[in-house]
N, C-alpha and C positions, 0 to 999 in steps of 0.2 A: 514387768513395765510394757506399754504400748508401743510399737513402733506408728512412725508415721511418714505417710511416703506424698512425700510434697509437690504438690503441683501449683503451677504459679502463671498469673493471668493479669491483666491491665484491669483497672478499674476504671470509670471516668473522667476520675481524677488525678489518670494518671500513676493510684498506689498500685503498690504490687500487690496481687489477693495470694494466697497458699489455699490449697484446698487438701483437707486433711483427708485419711483415710476414711474419716468418715463421713466426708461428705460436707462440712463445716467448712464451709470462707472465712480464711481470717487477712484481714488487711494487714498489708507492713509499711509503713511509712518513715520511710528514707530518713527523713528529720527530725526522727525518734530516737535514731537511733543513736547511740555514743563514740562508738570504739568506728575511728575511722576509715580500720580495713574492710569493715564489714560494709561502715557506708558506703564506701568506696567498692564496693562489691553489690550495692542494689543500684546502686548509680547503673552502673554498665548493664545491671539486670534491664534495669528500667528503659534507656536507650537500646537496648536488643530489642526486645518485645516492642519498642515503638515503632522500630525499622520495619520490624518483622510486619508487627500490624500492619502498613501501608504497603507494605511489599505483596503480602498473601492476599488485602484487598485489592491492587489491581493487579496482578495476579489472575485472582481470580474474573476481575474485571474485562482482562483482555480472554482470557480463555471460554467464555463468554461470548464475547466475541468472534473470535474466531469459530465458535460454536453457529453463534447466527449466520457469519460471512460460508459455512461449506452447506448451511441447512437452504439458504436462499437458493433461489431457482436461477441466476444469473452461474452463480459457483457451480450448480450443476451442468447446462450448458457447457461449461468450457472444461469440462470431464468427458465430454465425448469421445476426445478425440486420444484422451491419455492414458496412461498406465493404471489398469486394474489395482494395484497396488494406491494410488493416489483417492479413485474410486474410493475405498473399501475406508480412507481417513474420515470420510463423508460418515458412510453407515457407521463407524464407530463413534463419531460424536452423535449420532439421531443416537444411536444406546445408550449414550453416559448419559444424552437429555431426557429418552423419559423414563430412564431407569431412577434419576433424585427428582424428576418431577411425580412420580409413583410414590416411591420412597417417603416423599414428603403430600402421600393424599391430598396431590392436584393431579385426579384423574380425567377431571374433563380437558386441564390443560391439557395434558398427555394425550390425550385424545385426536385431540384437535391441530398437534404436531404432526402426532400421525399422519391424519388425512391429508394436512399439509400437503406431506413427502410424499405420499401416495398422485399429489395433482400436480405436482411438480412434473414426479417420476411417468406420469403418463402424459404430459405436454412435451417435453422431453423426448417420449417415445413417439408420439404421431410426431414431431419436427423430422426426426430424426426418417420414417416413412416416406415422409412428403418428400421430404430430400432424394431420397433413395428415386422416389418415381416418378418426382419430376426435371431432374438435372440430369439427365435426358432427352431427346426430343430424336424422333427419326417423320424427314421431312416425308409426304407424298404417303407412300404404302408403309404400313409398318411391317416389321419384318422383313421389308426387302432394302439389302442394302447394309451400309454401316450409322449407327445412332452415332451424334455426333452433341457433344455437353452444350445445353441451352446457353450458358454464358457465352459462348464462344461462338455461335451462328446467331443468336438473338441480335433482332434490328428491330427498334425502338418504330411504330408504329402510329401513324397521326389520328389521335383521338380528338374530338370535341365535347364542347360541354351543348347540352341542348336539342333540340330538336323536332320537328312540328308531328304533332298528334295523329293528324295526317296519314292514310296512309296511303303509300305509294305507289300504285298501282305500276308501274314499268317494271321491265325487267330489271333485276338485275344489273346486269350489263351496262345496261343505258341507263340507268342510274350512276353508276361508276364513268361514264361517258359525260354528263349531263355535268357532275359535282368537277370532274377536270378542268373545266372552262370556265367554274369561279376564280375571280378575283383572289388572292390570296392575301392572310388575314383579316377577312368578313371574320372569321370564327374565330373563340378561345379555344384557344387546345390547352388540352391537360394530360400528365402523367401519370400514365399505367399506376404507380407506385401511388400516388398522392387521390384514386377516384374518391376516396371518403374526405378527403381534405377540403374545407370550404376554401374560395378562391377569396382573394382580396376584397374588402364589402360584403363579405355575405357570414354573417353570421349566423343562421339556422344550421344547428346541426345534421347529419346527413347520416338514415339511417339505413334507407334500401334505394341503391345505383341500378338503373336496369341500364346493359349496356345495348348498343344497336348493333347491326354489320352487317352485310352481303356474303354470302356463302365464302367462307376461304381466305377473306379478308383478314383474319387474324385474331377473334377474339379469343378462340381457345389458348394460341400461344401466352397471347396477353397476359390471361390468367393466370395459368401455368408459372410464367414466371413473378407473378405477382406472389405463387406462392410459394415457391425457391425462395425469393428475397428474406420473404417473413419466414421460411422455415433454415434458410442458413444466418437469420441474426443479422439483416442487414437492413430494414425498410419494417414500418407498421409492426412494431415491440412493441405495442400498445395494444394490440390484440393476444389474448390468450392464447386460442383456440381457431383452424380452421375449419371448417370443415364442405370439402367438397362435393357437389352431388352433379353428376353427370342427369339428366333426362334418359339418356339412349339404354344407363343401367336401371336408370327407376322404372322404365316401361318393363320391364322383365319382371316387377313388383308387386303389379298393378295389382292383381287381383289378390293380394297381404292384406292383412288385418294386424296394425301394430300402432307400436305408440311412437312416437319420437325419440324416446329414449334409444326404446329397440332397434329402428331407426339409424342413428349414429351408431349404437354398438355392433349392428347387423356389418355396415362399411368399415367403421373403425374398432375392432377390435380393442387398440390399445389402451382405449380409452373407459372403463368397463371399470374399472376402479375409481376412479375421478365421481366425485361429487359438481365439481365445478358448473357444467354447462346443464345440470337439472337444477339449481337452487338459483340459476341466475348470476350469482355476485364476481362472476367474472366476465370479461369481454370474449363474444365469441361473432362468429363470421360464417354464414350458410354461403355457396357460392355453387347457385342452381345453373351451371353449364349446357344451352343450346334448347332453350323454351320449344323453340320450333320443330325441335325434333319428340315436344311429348305428343303419348298420344293416351295421356289422361284425361278426365274430361275435371277441368279445371271452375267447380261454378262458384264463383263468389258471389253470387246473388243469394243461394237457395243452402250451402253447406251448413250444416251446424256449426255454431263458435266451439271453440275447445280453448282451456287454460292449462290443464293438467298434463302435462307433459309425460304422463307415465300411461296415460289414460288411452286404449286400445283406438283404434278407430281406423276406415277405409287411410288411401296413400293420399288421394286428393285432396280429401278432407284436412290428414297432417300439412298439407304445401299451400293449401290455403289461407291457412290460419296464421301459416309463418309468414307469408307475404302478407298476411295483412297486416301482423304485429300484436296478435292473439297469444300466440304459442311461444315462451318467450321476447319477451317484449324489447326489451335490453340488446336484442342479439344482432347482427348488421347485418344485411340481405342485398350478394347480387347477383342479380339475375342479366345471363346473353342470349340474345336473339337474333336472328333474322327480322328485318324491320317488320313486316307484314305483321308474326306471331306477339311482337312484345306489343301491342295495341291492345289485346287481351286478360293485362293489368291493366288495375282501375286505377286511373290518375292521382287519385286518394292515396296507395301506398307506395307512391314513388315520391323522392326527395332528390333524386335526379336522375335526366336521364343523358348519357354518353352517346355517340356514333363512333366506330371505328371508321376511319376513311381510309386503312392501308399505307400505301406507300407514299410517300411525297418525291417527287425527282433525286433529291439527295440520296435517301433511304431508299430508293429502288436499287443505285450505283453502290450501294454500301451494300449491301447484301448481294448483290453479284462478286463483290471483291472479293467480302467473305465465303461466296460460296462455289469460288472459281479460284484455287490455291494457284493458276499461271494465273498472275496479274499483265501477263499481254493478250493472253487469250480473254479475262474477263473484260478488258478495254474495246475487243473487237466485238465481244459480244451485246456491251450498250451501245458501240456505235448502232449496231444492224437496229433493234431494239428501237433506236430513239429515229431507224429511218422509216421505220414503217407507223402509224398512228393507229390504229390495229391494235397492235402487237404492246403500243405504248401507253398506250391508255389499261387494258387489261394486264398491265404492269402491277397497275397501282393496285392487285390484288398477289397478295404473299403466294398465293400456294400457283397462279399461272406464274410469277417470277421465278417457281421451283419445277415446273413444267418448262420452259423457254432458256432457264439452265440444264437440265438433262439433256434437253435436243438440239441445242446451238451450240454448248461444249460438246461435243460427237461431229458437228456434219462441220463446225470450223473449226478443229481441231484434227480432225485428220486431212492426212497427206494426200488424198483423194480427191479432197474437197467436196462438191457436189452441189444441186438444187438448196437451196435456203430459204426456207419459209416467208412469208411477209404479208400471207392473211394467215387466221384464225384456226380454218378448218384444214392448210396445210401443217401447221404448227401440232393441231390436232392430230391428225395422222400422220405425222412421222413420229408420235410418241406414240402412238398405237403399234408403230410399226416395231420403232426400239424395246417398247416392254415384249412384242412378239419373237423378237430375237433374245433379249435374254431369256426368257421361258428355254428357249429353243436350249444356249449354252447351259444352264443353269441346271434343268430336269433331261435334257434329251443328249447333251455335249455335243449340237449339234456347229457346228463356225462352216456360215451359209453370210454371203450376202445379201441376199434375198430372206426375210420370213416367211417362215413356214407356219403358214398359217394352219389351225387349228378351229372350225368353222364352226362343230356342234361348241367350244366354247365361245366364240366372236357369238353365235347366234342366239343361246345362253345369256350372258351378260347383255345385250342387245336387248332382248326381249323382256330380260329384269327391267334394263333403265327405261323403255315404252313402256311398260304398265305401272311399273313407279312413277314414276313423273304426270304418269294421266292423274294418279292418286295423288302428288302433288306429296309423296316421299323422298325425305332425304338416304335418310336408314329404312334397312329391314332386317328381316330376323330370318331364323331358318328357314320357317313356314311359307315363308315369300317366295325365297328362295325352291322349293321345292314346288310351288306352286308354277313357279315359271320351267321347270326342268330343270333343273341347276342341280347337280353332284356338290355336294358343299366345300369337301376337299378339292376337286377338279377349281374350280371355281378361287375358293382364296390363295391358295397355295400356289400352284401349279399359274396360272394366269399373268401371276405378276398383276394386275388391274381392277381386281374389284382388292378391299382393301379388309383384312377379318384383323376385329378388334377383342380378342378374349379376354373374361371379364377373371377375374381372381378372387372366389370367395371363399370365407368361412364358413361356411350358416346356411342362409335360409335359399338361397336359389343361382343357379349356375346358367347360364348360358350364353348364346357367340350373337355380336353384333355385328353386321356387315354395314358398310357404303362404299359409294365411291371418292376417288381422290379427291374430285371438285363436284357440284351443277354440272357445270361445265360438258367434265367428262360424259357425265349423265345422257346430257342431251345427245351430245355428239355420235354415242354411240348408240342411244333410240334413234338418230337419223341413220345412223348407218344402215342397222334394222330396217328402217319401211323402206331405205332401199336396197339392200339387202332381197326382203320378201320379193319385194316386187319385179327386182330382175330374175333372181333364181326358182326363187317358191311360185310366183306369177301370181302374188296377192298385195294387192291394196290394203293396209290398213288401214289408213284413215276414212276411205269411201269402200268399204267391203260390196255394197253394191256393183263398184265398177271394176271388181276383180275379173280375172281372165277366166273362161270356160275350161274345167277340167282336162275337158281331151281333147286341148288343142294342141296339139303336134308343133305344129314351125311358125317360131315365135319372129312375126317379119317386123324388118324395121320398123315398117308404119305402125305397126301395134305398142313397141315398146315407143317408143315415139309417141304414139297419141295415149300411153299409159303414166307414161312421163308429166305429162300437161296436165291431163286431171289429177294424180298426188301433188304438184308443187298448186294449185288450183287449192286442191283441198287443205294443205298444209299453210295455206295464206290465208284460207277462211276459218281454219280452227285457233291461229296465233291469233285472230282478228278475235274471236267469240269467247278469245279468254282473257277477261281483260288485268289479271294481275303476272301477265307475260306470259307462262308458262312455256309458252309455245314457240315464243319469239326466236331466242337464239336455236331451239330444233329444226328453226325456217330458217335461217339462216344457213346451219348446218348439211341441209339435208339440200339446200341448192351451191353451199360449194361443192359440196358431193356427185352434184352431177357433170361437172366441170369434169371435161376429158385429162383434163391436168392431174387433177386428183384420182380419177380411176387408172390412169397409168401409173400412180404411187400403190395402191392396191392393189398388182395385178398378182393375181394366182388368188386372191380372196372374191375380186370379181371375175366372173368370165370372161369378159370383154369389157371396151372402154366402151360406152356408146356417147361419143362424141358429145356435142350440144345440146344434148338428149331436151329439149323441146322449149332449151332456155329463150331463144327470143321471145313466142309467145308468153311466156313465164313474165320475161320482163313488162311485155305492155300491159296483163293483167295485176300485175302489182300497181304502175301506173293508173291503170283504170280504179282500182281500191284507194289508194292514194287521192286521185282528183276526188272521187266520193266522198272522203274524209275530211275533204277543207271546203267540203259547199258548203 
């Protein structure tokens, strides 16, 4: 007798099917059964299987929803701060989904799901790394003192939309002075986080933005805040990948031949397994910070067109094609620059121009109150700033606010008090003294009221500042330092004035980039160097033909007086010759340093105060030049 192993299931009509060991399906119709007991059993069985079918379908649907939720980008981001055990749940869900798809011969779907997961992991890793990089900020000199969380110290800067295409040839400080006189409300302000969002009434989508602003006005910190807010999931989450590219770092690779994907993989190794950027299927943002620091020849007219992100070429060709929208045309582009350099970008490549105006008056006060924890002291600093028109104007520049806070917090906070700086030259002189004292305390453990001047460092940095100012450079590389006779380690580590930025490399290149805290610091040191060379080395940098004879031993007061007049006049002529205003603030500092009050502050560095060295005649010369300019 043949045994049968009954297996039951429901047919579409609700009839129970039995599967015998032979694999043949036999339908059981409960209505055809005459035995009441058997009929009751069959009805119960029918009900049980109906409920079971509903529950199984509901269960499978819910499980699939759970899988989908676990494998979504949002779920991945939520796991960043959770336990490893929870993140393993996601990994398990992925493995099960891939297993089912492959068992059902749906290899293409399985491969697509797996690649989507890799893309999400790459994006999450990029966000994590960018957050770690930008969540802390060093004000002024990197690696000196403590860093602060950007969210805690960040003060929003005033950004406006629009801007003239005309190059402003005045010195940047003069531009700040002129803008400070404008009535409020004449310009359209825009938040940093809304840089790519159309204003009310604007319908055109925005692909490329150029943000202009003078040195130290807050462009780079605004970029950092934009990136941090994105990485933390606060703003602009419609953007899938953000790639910050600093021109000062790109300069180090200017001799390389590489593709756009090579470039991205070089700086962002975490995206190597992702296909999104290369396929253009997601929203990508390139941030090119510091166009004015670029030493590449960006030839928009003659560079070849490029559309393949894997094609190898020179770096300048890559950049011009990204800017023109040939490479990854769907990608967003944000370029920051000082005003003069911004005009090398063809207007047709720019959808929006914005300008960072720096701090308005309420933002200045907000900055000082965040920067100085003692609110009573902060109030005194703010009050003093308001008393000096030149200091108040300069505080539009965030970096100058840092310098002012550094100096004034020490002077106003000390029990002994002291002379409070009222002019730019006095402020920068005190800043130099403060940094010199910090160096003595940190590296030589010297506690002294008077600064212990290191003439070699001051001369070296002054020479670098002057020579690079003549070339129009704000950033310099090791070769530039060597040409100025500066020991890299001595300048960057010990002096506390020159900021060293170390590039963290993972592949192609490694190098160091140097800069002064701000252009005005460079101009101050250049002026100090010119003065020191005249007084101590008997050399006129600006008018070499007027240099004193080498064999001249007795440097009489009359000779110093006459030489200083010649230096002042030459500096005035040099400032007028450079229409870009390159030497305007240099001249202001040089004249300020010629005053006995400032030379007294620099005692120990300068051999002796030189009184009002030729200032009367210099003033007459300046008035004469101004008179001619208005004729």
